C-alpha positions as protocol buffer text, in pm:
chain_id: "A"
residue {
  index: 1
  type: MET
  ca { x: 7086 y: 2041 z: -1640 }
}
residue {
  index: 2
  type: THR
  ca { x: 6924 y: 2382 z: -1686 }
}
residue {
  index: 3
  type: LYS
  ca { x: 7120 y: 2691 z: -1780 }
}
residue {
  index: 4
  type: LYS
  ca { x: 7015 y: 2855 z: -1453 }
}
residue {
  index: 5
  type: LEU
  ca { x: 7158 y: 2566 z: -1248 }
}
residue {
  index: 6
  type: ILE
  ca { x: 7479 y: 2563 z: -1451 }
}
residue {
  index: 7
  type: PHE
  ca { x: 7519 y: 2936 z: -1392 }
}
residue {
  index: 8
  type: THR
  ca { x: 7458 y: 2892 z: -1017 }
}
residue {
  index: 9
  type: LEU
  ca { x: 7718 y: 2616 z: -990 }
}
residue {
  index: 10
  type: PHE
  ca { x: 7965 y: 2830 z: -1181 }
}
residue {
  index: 11
  type: ILE
  ca { x: 7915 y: 3120 z: -941 }
}
residue {
  index: 12
  type: LEU
  ca { x: 7962 y: 2889 z: -641 }
}
residue {
  index: 13
  type: SER
  ca { x: 8280 y: 2744 z: -788 }
}
residue {
  index: 14
  type: GLN
  ca { x: 8414 y: 3093 z: -844 }
}
residue {
  index: 15
  type: PHE
  ca { x: 8334 y: 3181 z: -484 }
}
residue {
  index: 16
  type: THR
  ca { x: 8533 y: 2880 z: -363 }
}
residue {
  index: 17
  type: VAL
  ca { x: 8835 y: 2982 z: -571 }
}
residue {
  index: 18
  type: VAL
  ca { x: 8847 y: 3339 z: -442 }
}
residue {
  index: 19
  type: ALA
  ca { x: 8752 y: 3273 z: -79 }
}
residue {
  index: 20
  type: GLN
  ca { x: 8999 y: 3398 z: 182 }
}
residue {
  index: 21
  type: GLU
  ca { x: 9184 y: 3148 z: 399 }
}
residue {
  index: 22
  type: MET
  ca { x: 9167 y: 3303 z: 746 }
}
residue {
  index: 23
  type: ASN
  ca { x: 8891 y: 3332 z: 1003 }
}
residue {
  index: 24
  type: CYS
  ca { x: 9071 y: 3539 z: 1262 }
}
residue {
  index: 25
  type: TYR
  ca { x: 8956 y: 3715 z: 1578 }
}
residue {
  index: 26
  type: VAL
  ca { x: 9166 y: 4022 z: 1660 }
}
residue {
  index: 27
  type: GLU
  ca { x: 9171 y: 4198 z: 1997 }
}
residue {
  index: 28
  type: ILE
  ca { x: 9374 y: 4500 z: 2108 }
}
residue {
  index: 29
  type: ASN
  ca { x: 9416 y: 4540 z: 2484 }
}
residue {
  index: 30
  type: PHE
  ca { x: 9527 y: 4893 z: 2580 }
}
residue {
  index: 31
  type: ASN
  ca { x: 9438 y: 4896 z: 2951 }
}
residue {
  index: 32
  type: GLU
  ca { x: 9797 y: 4978 z: 3048 }
}
residue {
  index: 33
  type: VAL
  ca { x: 9816 y: 5284 z: 2824 }
}
residue {
  index: 34
  type: LYS
  ca { x: 9709 y: 5631 z: 2924 }
}
residue {
  index: 35
  type: GLN
  ca { x: 9610 y: 5788 z: 2597 }
}
residue {
  index: 36
  type: SER
  ca { x: 9353 y: 6055 z: 2519 }
}
residue {
  index: 37
  type: ASN
  ca { x: 9288 y: 5921 z: 2168 }
}
residue {
  index: 38
  type: ARG
  ca { x: 9136 y: 5583 z: 2257 }
}
residue {
  index: 39
  type: LYS
  ca { x: 8971 y: 5559 z: 1917 }
}
residue {
  index: 40
  type: ILE
  ca { x: 9301 y: 5473 z: 1751 }
}
residue {
  index: 41
  type: PHE
  ca { x: 9301 y: 5130 z: 1917 }
}
residue {
  index: 42
  type: GLY
  ca { x: 8960 y: 5043 z: 1778 }
}
residue {
  index: 43
  type: THR
  ca { x: 9071 y: 5157 z: 1434 }
}
residue {
  index: 44
  type: LEU
  ca { x: 9387 y: 4948 z: 1462 }
}
residue {
  index: 45
  type: GLN
  ca { x: 9187 y: 4643 z: 1569 }
}
residue {
  index: 46
  type: GLN
  ca { x: 8947 y: 4671 z: 1276 }
}
residue {
  index: 47
  type: SER
  ca { x: 9228 y: 4739 z: 1029 }
}
residue {
  index: 48
  type: LEU
  ca { x: 9421 y: 4431 z: 1140 }
}
residue {
  index: 49
  type: SER
  ca { x: 9108 y: 4217 z: 1126 }
}
residue {
  index: 50
  type: ASP
  ca { x: 9040 y: 4333 z: 770 }
}
residue {
  index: 51
  type: PHE
  ca { x: 9403 y: 4283 z: 672 }
}
residue {
  index: 52
  type: ILE
  ca { x: 9411 y: 3922 z: 794 }
}
residue {
  index: 53
  type: ASN
  ca { x: 9061 y: 3813 z: 694 }
}
residue {
  index: 54
  type: LYS
  ca { x: 8995 y: 3997 z: 371 }
}
residue {
  index: 55
  type: ASN
  ca { x: 9324 y: 3941 z: 190 }
}
residue {
  index: 56
  type: ARG
  ca { x: 9397 y: 3637 z: -25 }
}
residue {
  index: 57
  type: TRP
  ca { x: 9711 y: 3460 z: 99 }
}
residue {
  index: 58
  type: THR
  ca { x: 9741 y: 3152 z: -124 }
}
residue {
  index: 59
  type: ASN
  ca { x: 9616 y: 3014 z: -454 }
}
residue {
  index: 60
  type: ARG
  ca { x: 9436 y: 2726 z: -281 }
}
residue {
  index: 61
  type: ALA
  ca { x: 9065 y: 2668 z: -325 }
}
residue {
  index: 62
  type: VAL
  ca { x: 8912 y: 2721 z: 20 }
}
residue {
  index: 63
  type: ASN
  ca { x: 8558 y: 2643 z: 126 }
}
residue {
  index: 64
  type: PRO
  ca { x: 8412 y: 2847 z: 414 }
}
residue {
  index: 65
  type: GLN
  ca { x: 8439 y: 2552 z: 655 }
}
residue {
  index: 66
  type: GLU
  ca { x: 8806 y: 2508 z: 562 }
}
residue {
  index: 67
  type: LYS
  ca { x: 8916 y: 2850 z: 678 }
}
residue {
  index: 68
  type: ILE
  ca { x: 9182 y: 2854 z: 947 }
}
residue {
  index: 69
  type: ASP
  ca { x: 9043 y: 2964 z: 1282 }
}
residue {
  index: 70
  type: CYS
  ca { x: 9290 y: 3187 z: 1463 }
}
residue {
  index: 71
  type: SER
  ca { x: 9318 y: 3459 z: 1724 }
}
residue {
  index: 72
  type: VAL
  ca { x: 9554 y: 3753 z: 1748 }
}
residue {
  index: 73
  type: PHE
  ca { x: 9577 y: 3928 z: 2085 }
}
residue {
  index: 74
  type: VAL
  ca { x: 9783 y: 4248 z: 2106 }
}
residue {
  index: 75
  type: ARG
  ca { x: 9860 y: 4380 z: 2453 }
}
residue {
  index: 76
  type: VAL
  ca { x: 9988 y: 4736 z: 2419 }
}
residue {
  index: 77
  type: ARG
  ca { x: 10243 y: 4818 z: 2689 }
}
residue {
  index: 78
  type: GLU
  ca { x: 10353 y: 5162 z: 2568 }
}
residue {
  index: 79
  type: PHE
  ca { x: 10226 y: 5410 z: 2313 }
}
residue {
  index: 80
  type: VAL
  ca { x: 10414 y: 5733 z: 2242 }
}
residue {
  index: 81
  type: GLY
  ca { x: 10357 y: 5936 z: 1928 }
}
residue {
  index: 82
  type: GLN
  ca { x: 10326 y: 5676 z: 1655 }
}
residue {
  index: 83
  type: GLU
  ca { x: 10530 y: 5406 z: 1830 }
}
residue {
  index: 84
  type: PHE
  ca { x: 10372 y: 5103 z: 1996 }
}
residue {
  index: 85
  type: VAL
  ca { x: 10546 y: 4855 z: 2226 }
}
residue {
  index: 86
  type: ALA
  ca { x: 10337 y: 4544 z: 2273 }
}
residue {
  index: 87
  type: GLU
  ca { x: 10310 y: 4172 z: 2337 }
}
residue {
  index: 88
  type: LEU
  ca { x: 10149 y: 3951 z: 2075 }
}
residue {
  index: 89
  type: GLN
  ca { x: 9968 y: 3622 z: 2138 }
}
residue {
  index: 90
  type: VAL
  ca { x: 9898 y: 3416 z: 1827 }
}
residue {
  index: 91
  type: GLN
  ca { x: 9676 y: 3108 z: 1833 }
}
residue {
  index: 92
  type: SER
  ca { x: 9540 y: 2883 z: 1559 }
}
residue {
  index: 93
  type: ALA
  ca { x: 9326 y: 2571 z: 1545 }
}
residue {
  index: 94
  type: ARG
  ca { x: 9186 y: 2328 z: 1294 }
}
residue {
  index: 95
  type: PRO
  ca { x: 8877 y: 2105 z: 1296 }
}
residue {
  index: 96
  type: VAL
  ca { x: 8899 y: 1734 z: 1379 }
}
residue {
  index: 97
  type: TYR
  ca { x: 8728 y: 1500 z: 1133 }
}
residue {
  index: 98
  type: ASN
  ca { x: 8389 y: 1357 z: 1232 }
}
residue {
  index: 99
  type: SER
  ca { x: 8358 y: 1584 z: 1534 }
}
residue {
  index: 100
  type: THR
  ca { x: 8262 y: 1933 z: 1642 }
}
residue {
  index: 101
  type: TYR
  ca { x: 8600 y: 1973 z: 1814 }
}
residue {
  index: 102
  type: SER
  ca { x: 8877 y: 2207 z: 1700 }
}
residue {
  index: 103
  type: THR
  ca { x: 9233 y: 2120 z: 1799 }
}
residue {
  index: 104
  type: PRO
  ca { x: 9489 y: 2389 z: 1887 }
}
residue {
  index: 105
  type: VAL
  ca { x: 9786 y: 2391 z: 1651 }
}
residue {
  index: 106
  type: LEU
  ca { x: 9976 y: 2706 z: 1753 }
}
residue {
  index: 107
  type: ASN
  ca { x: 9983 y: 2898 z: 2080 }
}
residue {
  index: 108
  type: PHE
  ca { x: 10274 y: 3139 z: 2084 }
}
residue {
  index: 109
  type: GLN
  ca { x: 10358 y: 3461 z: 2265 }
}
residue {
  index: 110
  type: ASP
  ca { x: 10582 y: 3712 z: 2089 }
}
residue {
  index: 111
  type: ASP
  ca { x: 10732 y: 3956 z: 2340 }
}
residue {
  index: 112
  type: GLN
  ca { x: 10930 y: 4151 z: 2080 }
}
residue {
  index: 113
  type: PHE
  ca { x: 10653 y: 4334 z: 1901 }
}
residue {
  index: 114
  type: ARG
  ca { x: 10720 y: 4702 z: 1834 }
}
residue {
  index: 115
  type: PHE
  ca { x: 10567 y: 4894 z: 1547 }
}
residue {
  index: 116
  type: SER
  ca { x: 10463 y: 5232 z: 1412 }
}
residue {
  index: 117
  type: TYR
  ca { x: 10102 y: 5304 z: 1329 }
}
residue {
  index: 118
  type: VAL
  ca { x: 9912 y: 5612 z: 1218 }
}
residue {
  index: 119
  type: GLU
  ca { x: 9535 y: 5596 z: 1230 }
}
residue {
  index: 120
  type: PHE
  ca { x: 9383 y: 5505 z: 893 }
}
residue {
  index: 121
  type: GLN
  ca { x: 9724 y: 5433 z: 738 }
}
residue {
  index: 122
  type: ASP
  ca { x: 9741 y: 5212 z: 430 }
}
residue {
  index: 123
  type: MET
  ca { x: 9740 y: 4844 z: 528 }
}
residue {
  index: 124
  type: THR
  ca { x: 9878 y: 4693 z: 209 }
}
residue {
  index: 125
  type: TYR
  ca { x: 10171 y: 4455 z: 252 }
}
residue {
  index: 126
  type: ASN
  ca { x: 10445 y: 4489 z: -9 }
}
residue {
  index: 127
  type: SER
  ca { x: 10619 y: 4154 z: -64 }
}
residue {
  index: 128
  type: PHE
  ca { x: 10919 y: 4317 z: -233 }
}
residue {
  index: 129
  type: VAL
  ca { x: 11025 y: 4586 z: 15 }
}
residue {
  index: 130
  type: PHE
  ca { x: 11002 y: 4640 z: 390 }
}
residue {
  index: 131
  type: ASN
  ca { x: 10772 y: 4925 z: 481 }
}
residue {
  index: 132
  type: SER
  ca { x: 10592 y: 4824 z: 802 }
}
residue {
  index: 133
  type: ASN
  ca { x: 10690 y: 4605 z: 1093 }
}
residue {
  index: 134
  type: LEU
  ca { x: 10324 y: 4580 z: 1190 }
}
residue {
  index: 135
  type: LEU
  ca { x: 10224 y: 4420 z: 860 }
}
residue {
  index: 136
  type: SER
  ca { x: 10546 y: 4219 z: 836 }
}
residue {
  index: 137
  type: VAL
  ca { x: 10482 y: 4053 z: 1172 }
}
residue {
  index: 138
  type: MET
  ca { x: 10119 y: 3983 z: 1086 }
}
residue {
  index: 139
  type: THR
  ca { x: 10205 y: 3846 z: 742 }
}
residue {
  index: 140
  type: PHE
  ca { x: 10479 y: 3629 z: 893 }
}
residue {
  index: 141
  type: TYR
  ca { x: 10238 y: 3465 z: 1137 }
}
residue {
  index: 142
  type: ILE
  ca { x: 9966 y: 3426 z: 875 }
}
residue {
  index: 143
  type: TYR
  ca { x: 10195 y: 3223 z: 649 }
}
residue {
  index: 144
  type: THR
  ca { x: 10332 y: 3030 z: 947 }
}
residue {
  index: 145
  type: MET
  ca { x: 9979 y: 2939 z: 1062 }
}
residue {
  index: 146
  type: ILE
  ca { x: 9886 y: 2831 z: 709 }
}
residue {
  index: 147
  type: GLY
  ca { x: 10203 y: 2619 z: 693 }
}
residue {
  index: 148
  type: LEU
  ca { x: 10138 y: 2452 z: 1027 }
}
residue {
  index: 149
  type: ASP
  ca { x: 9779 y: 2384 z: 926 }
}
residue {
  index: 150
  type: ALA
  ca { x: 9895 y: 2226 z: 599 }
}
residue {
  index: 151
  type: ASP
  ca { x: 10146 y: 2007 z: 783 }
}
residue {
  index: 152
  type: THR
  ca { x: 9864 y: 1857 z: 990 }
}
residue {
  index: 153
  type: TYR
  ca { x: 9680 y: 1743 z: 676 }
}
residue {
  index: 154
  type: SER
  ca { x: 9962 y: 1626 z: 449 }
}
residue {
  index: 155
  type: LEU
  ca { x: 10317 y: 1517 z: 527 }
}
residue {
  index: 156
  type: MET
  ca { x: 10547 y: 1818 z: 483 }
}
residue {
  index: 157
  type: GLY
  ca { x: 10259 y: 2005 z: 320 }
}
residue {
  index: 158
  type: GLY
  ca { x: 10350 y: 2337 z: 481 }
}
residue {
  index: 159
  type: ALA
  ca { x: 10681 y: 2391 z: 297 }
}
residue {
  index: 160
  type: PRO
  ca { x: 10569 y: 2658 z: 44 }
}
residue {
  index: 161
  type: PHE
  ca { x: 10403 y: 2865 z: 318 }
}
residue {
  index: 162
  type: TYR
  ca { x: 10706 y: 2850 z: 547 }
}
residue {
  index: 163
  type: GLN
  ca { x: 10909 y: 2975 z: 252 }
}
residue {
  index: 164
  type: GLU
  ca { x: 10678 y: 3275 z: 224 }
}
residue {
  index: 165
  type: ALA
  ca { x: 10720 y: 3344 z: 596 }
}
residue {
  index: 166
  type: GLN
  ca { x: 11096 y: 3321 z: 554 }
}
residue {
  index: 167
  type: LYS
  ca { x: 11081 y: 3579 z: 274 }
}
residue {
  index: 168
  type: VAL
  ca { x: 10899 y: 3814 z: 511 }
}
residue {
  index: 169
  type: MET
  ca { x: 11174 y: 3762 z: 768 }
}
residue {
  index: 170
  type: ASN
  ca { x: 11451 y: 3827 z: 516 }
}
residue {
  index: 171
  type: LEU
  ca { x: 11294 y: 4159 z: 415 }
}
residue {
  index: 172
  type: ALA
  ca { x: 11242 y: 4263 z: 779 }
}
residue {
  index: 173
  type: GLN
  ca { x: 11597 y: 4196 z: 893 }
}
residue {
  index: 174
  type: GLY
  ca { x: 11821 y: 4497 z: 940 }
}
residue {
  index: 175
  type: ASN
  ca { x: 11538 y: 4747 z: 989 }
}
residue {
  index: 176
  type: GLY
  ca { x: 11587 y: 4798 z: 1360 }
}
residue {
  index: 177
  type: TYR
  ca { x: 11308 y: 4574 z: 1489 }
}
residue {
  index: 178
  type: LYS
  ca { x: 11374 y: 4282 z: 1722 }
}
residue {
  index: 179
  type: GLY
  ca { x: 11257 y: 3926 z: 1666 }
}
residue {
  index: 180
  type: TRP
  ca { x: 11391 y: 3891 z: 1313 }
}
residue {
  index: 181
  type: ASP
  ca { x: 11757 y: 3818 z: 1383 }
}
residue {
  index: 182
  type: SER
  ca { x: 11962 y: 3531 z: 1525 }
}
residue {
  index: 183
  type: THR
  ca { x: 12092 y: 3758 z: 1803 }
}
residue {
  index: 184
  type: ASP
  ca { x: 11745 y: 3838 z: 1938 }
}
residue {
  index: 185
  type: GLY
  ca { x: 11708 y: 3526 z: 2155 }
}
residue {
  index: 186
  type: ASN
  ca { x: 11573 y: 3171 z: 2136 }
}
residue {
  index: 187
  type: GLN
  ca { x: 11198 y: 3246 z: 2137 }
}
residue {
  index: 188
  type: THR
  ca { x: 11173 y: 3457 z: 1824 }
}
residue {
  index: 189
  type: ARG
  ca { x: 11027 y: 3469 z: 1475 }
}
residue {
  index: 190
  type: PHE
  ca { x: 11376 y: 3406 z: 1344 }
}
residue {
  index: 191
  type: ARG
  ca { x: 11416 y: 3087 z: 1544 }
}
residue {
  index: 192
  type: MET
  ca { x: 11066 y: 2966 z: 1463 }
}
residue {
  index: 193
  type: ILE
  ca { x: 11091 y: 2986 z: 1085 }
}
residue {
  index: 194
  type: THR
  ca { x: 11457 y: 2885 z: 1072 }
}
residue {
  index: 195
  type: ASP
  ca { x: 11372 y: 2563 z: 1254 }
}
residue {
  index: 196
  type: LEU
  ca { x: 11055 y: 2497 z: 1054 }
}
residue {
  index: 197
  type: THR
  ca { x: 11250 y: 2519 z: 727 }
}
residue {
  index: 198
  type: SER
  ca { x: 11547 y: 2316 z: 852 }
}
residue {
  index: 199
  type: GLY
  ca { x: 11570 y: 1946 z: 772 }
}
residue {
  index: 200
  type: THR
  ca { x: 11706 y: 1899 z: 1121 }
}
residue {
  index: 201
  type: PHE
  ca { x: 11353 y: 1951 z: 1253 }
}
residue {
  index: 202
  type: ASP
  ca { x: 11163 y: 1742 z: 999 }
}
residue {
  index: 203
  type: ASN
  ca { x: 11064 y: 1511 z: 1285 }
}
residue {
  index: 204
  type: TYR
  ca { x: 10856 y: 1793 z: 1429 }
}
residue {
  index: 205
  type: ARG
  ca { x: 10659 y: 1819 z: 1109 }
}
residue {
  index: 206
  type: GLN
  ca { x: 10622 y: 1442 z: 1089 }
}
residue {
  index: 207
  type: ALA
  ca { x: 10486 y: 1452 z: 1444 }
}
residue {
  index: 208
  type: LEU
  ca { x: 10229 y: 1713 z: 1343 }
}
residue {
  index: 209
  type: TYR
  ca { x: 10101 y: 1490 z: 1064 }
}
residue {
  index: 210
  type: GLU
  ca { x: 10100 y: 1170 z: 1271 }
}
residue {
  index: 211
  type: TYR
  ca { x: 9932 y: 1337 z: 1568 }
}
residue {
  index: 212
  type: HIS
  ca { x: 9656 y: 1507 z: 1369 }
}
residue {
  index: 213
  type: ARG
  ca { x: 9587 y: 1308 z: 1052 }
}
residue {
  index: 214
  type: ASN
  ca { x: 9654 y: 956 z: 1180 }
}
residue {
  index: 215
  type: GLY
  ca { x: 9560 y: 1036 z: 1539 }
}
residue {
  index: 216
  type: LEU
  ca { x: 9292 y: 1292 z: 1617 }
}
residue {
  index: 217
  type: ASP
  ca { x: 9117 y: 1258 z: 1281 }
}
residue {
  index: 218
  type: MET
  ca { x: 9074 y: 885 z: 1344 }
}
residue {
  index: 219
  type: LEU
  ca { x: 8948 y: 903 z: 1702 }
}
residue {
  index: 220
  type: ALA
  ca { x: 8582 y: 874 z: 1608 }
}
residue {
  index: 221
  type: ASP
  ca { x: 8633 y: 566 z: 1386 }
}
residue {
  index: 222
  type: ASN
  ca { x: 8906 y: 377 z: 1570 }
}
residue {
  index: 223
  type: PRO
  ca { x: 8994 y: 538 z: 1904 }
}
residue {
  index: 224
  type: ARG
  ca { x: 9246 y: 274 z: 2010 }
}
residue {
  index: 225
  type: LYS
  ca { x: 9446 y: 297 z: 1689 }
}
residue {
  index: 226
  type: ALA
  ca { x: 9418 y: 675 z: 1694 }
}
residue {
  index: 227
  type: LYS
  ca { x: 9563 y: 694 z: 2045 }
}
residue {
  index: 228
  type: GLU
  ca { x: 9848 y: 466 z: 1938 }
}
residue {
  index: 229
  type: SER
  ca { x: 9923 y: 703 z: 1649 }
}
residue {
  index: 230
  type: ILE
  ca { x: 9925 y: 1000 z: 1884 }
}
residue {
  index: 231
  type: ALA
  ca { x: 10166 y: 812 z: 2111 }
}
residue {
  index: 232
  type: LYS
  ca { x: 10378 y: 737 z: 1804 }
}
residue {
  index: 233
  type: SER
  ca { x: 10399 y: 1108 z: 1721 }
}
residue {
  index: 234
  type: PHE
  ca { x: 10584 y: 1166 z: 2048 }
}
residue {
  index: 235
  type: LEU
  ca { x: 10859 y: 932 z: 1928 }
}
residue {
  index: 236
  type: PHE
  ca { x: 10929 y: 1169 z: 1637 }
}
residue {
  index: 237
  type: LEU
  ca { x: 10962 y: 1449 z: 1888 }
}
residue {
  index: 238
  type: GLU
  ca { x: 11188 y: 1233 z: 2106 }
}
residue {
  index: 239
  type: GLU
  ca { x: 11416 y: 1170 z: 1809 }
}
residue {
  index: 240
  type: MET
  ca { x: 11425 y: 1541 z: 1732 }
}
residue {
  index: 241
  type: ASN
  ca { x: 11500 y: 1622 z: 2094 }
}
residue {
  index: 242
  type: SER
  ca { x: 11793 y: 1381 z: 2100 }
}
residue {
  index: 243
  type: SER
  ca { x: 11978 y: 1594 z: 1844 }
}
residue {
  index: 244
  type: ARG
  ca { x: 11830 y: 1935 z: 1931 }
}
residue {
  index: 245
  type: PRO
  ca { x: 11731 y: 1926 z: 2299 }
}
residue {
  index: 246
  type: ASN
  ca { x: 11484 y: 2176 z: 2445 }
}
residue {
  index: 247
  type: SER
  ca { x: 11410 y: 2336 z: 2111 }
}
residue {
  index: 248
  type: MET
  ca { x: 11162 y: 2615 z: 2058 }
}
residue {
  index: 249
  type: LEU
  ca { x: 10945 y: 2388 z: 1841 }
}
residue {
  index: 250
  type: LEU
  ca { x: 10920 y: 2130 z: 2118 }
}
residue {
  index: 251
  type: ARG
  ca { x: 10797 y: 2396 z: 2361 }
}
residue {
  index: 252
  type: MET
  ca { x: 10554 y: 2523 z: 2098 }
}
residue {
  index: 253
  type: PHE
  ca { x: 10406 y: 2177 z: 2057 }
}
residue {
  index: 254
  type: PHE
  ca { x: 10337 y: 2115 z: 2423 }
}
residue {
  index: 255
  type: ASP
  ca { x: 10225 y: 2472 z: 2494 }
}
residue {
  index: 256
  type: ALA
  ca { x: 9947 y: 2408 z: 2242 }
}
residue {
  index: 257
  type: LYS
  ca { x: 9878 y: 2044 z: 2320 }
}
residue {
  index: 258
  type: SER
  ca { x: 9926 y: 1966 z: 2690 }
}
residue {
  index: 259
  type: ASP
  ca { x: 9559 y: 1990 z: 2790 }
}
residue {
  index: 260
  type: GLU
  ca { x: 9447 y: 1800 z: 2483 }
}
residue {
  index: 261
  type: ILE
  ca { x: 9696 y: 1517 z: 2540 }
}
residue {
  index: 262
  type: PHE
  ca { x: 9569 y: 1482 z: 2896 }
}
residue {
  index: 263
  type: ASN
  ca { x: 9209 y: 1460 z: 2773 }
}
residue {
  index: 264
  type: VAL
  ca { x: 9282 y: 1215 z: 2489 }
}
residue {
  index: 265
  type: PHE
  ca { x: 9461 y: 964 z: 2710 }
}
residue {
  index: 266
  type: SER
  ca { x: 9220 y: 999 z: 3002 }
}
residue {
  index: 267
  type: GLU
  ca { x: 8918 y: 894 z: 2795 }
}
residue {
  index: 268
  type: GLY
  ca { x: 8815 y: 606 z: 2571 }
}
residue {
  index: 269
  type: PRO
  ca { x: 8977 y: 264 z: 2535 }
}
residue {
  index: 270
  type: ALA
  ca { x: 9293 y: 203 z: 2732 }
}
residue {
  index: 271
  type: ILE
  ca { x: 9633 y: 151 z: 2574 }
}
residue {
  index: 272
  type: ASN
  ca { x: 9968 y: 77 z: 2737 }
}
residue {
  index: 273
  type: LEU
  ca { x: 10086 y: 418 z: 2851 }
}
residue {
  index: 274
  type: VAL
  ca { x: 10398 y: 332 z: 3052 }
}
residue {
  index: 275
  type: SER
  ca { x: 10648 y: 413 z: 2778 }
}
residue {
  index: 276
  type: THR
  ca { x: 10437 y: 704 z: 2650 }
}
residue {
  index: 277
  type: LEU
  ca { x: 10427 y: 871 z: 2990 }
}
residue {
  index: 278
  type: ASN
  ca { x: 10801 y: 824 z: 3024 }
}
residue {
  index: 279
  type: VAL
  ca { x: 10851 y: 1000 z: 2689 }
}
residue {
  index: 280
  type: LEU
  ca { x: 10614 y: 1282 z: 2784 }
}
residue {
  index: 281
  type: ASN
  ca { x: 10795 y: 1340 z: 3113 }
}
residue {
  index: 282
  type: LYS
  ca { x: 11123 y: 1348 z: 2928 }
}
residue {
  index: 283
  type: LEU
  ca { x: 11005 y: 1588 z: 2656 }
}
residue {
  index: 284
  type: ALA
  ca { x: 10784 y: 1818 z: 2864 }
}
residue {
  index: 285
  type: PRO
  ca { x: 10880 y: 1794 z: 3233 }
}
residue {
  index: 286
  type: GLN
  ca { x: 10712 y: 2131 z: 3293 }
}
residue {
  index: 287
  type: TYR
  ca { x: 10382 y: 1946 z: 3255 }
}
residue {
  index: 288
  type: ALA
  ca { x: 10480 y: 1651 z: 3476 }
}
residue {
  index: 289
  type: SER
  ca { x: 10192 y: 1716 z: 3718 }
}
residue {
  index: 290
  type: ARG
  ca { x: 9954 y: 1702 z: 3421 }
}
residue {
  index: 291
  type: TRP
  ca { x: 10094 y: 1371 z: 3294 }
}
residue {
  index: 292
  type: ALA
  ca { x: 10075 y: 1226 z: 3647 }
}
residue {
  index: 293
  type: MET
  ca { x: 9697 y: 1281 z: 3649 }
}
residue {
  index: 294
  type: ILE
  ca { x: 9635 y: 1082 z: 3331 }
}
residue {
  index: 295
  type: GLN
  ca { x: 9409 y: 792 z: 3414 }
}
residue {
  index: 296
  type: ASN
  ca { x: 9333 y: 535 z: 3147 }
}
């Protein structure tokens, strides 16, 4: 092997080690705001995109095709001085093996998103002290998305990333911003990460692994077995629901997966769906009309 080739391989290996983990599209919608300085929204959008995509979030080696595809949509409802009141939609997806398809993993709307922002302010997150709700919320969801992604590839693989998200929450509590505390409702950052790190909801994480790694990733090679594995993943959710009914995580799962489940079971080789449809109607009755249209 020539010295030039060795050097080239070394450079490529170094690139893999330092590559960032996120491939995130950021959009700021400010149509509801009457503001003379419209430029601040474009600056905010670019700053958030750089913050998410250009920072290094883990020590994992990441190839370009392994980056986590995600979207962050911020709908600004009010803007006075330096204070923003907004809604935040966070979505993430991961590729399915042997296909060009990406499967949604997270689709969540955060209605308790308030933050201060000054144009061109420093966008460095400090992991030891709270100094910005804007960056705390973004960092929280970044680690949560990385954790969910890891759980789809290896059983309970997301644990260290959920712990990082929990650290963000602990620092943010008590600073006057909603979404971080147990008293802020049932659809919050607090509830999300508390459940993800609780052994009570391990069945949810088992379902993620069974659904994606033993299900979707196997569809191209063995579609019948893959569909059976996907059906099996719902049994983990059913067990979770028996002890913690109507949980936030259950709603999160079906908000991301309802269309995909319909498509998976409406195509390819048929399996016995009687019991599966009964489970789906029990777990996600809000999508009953969707389940009723499944034809196999």
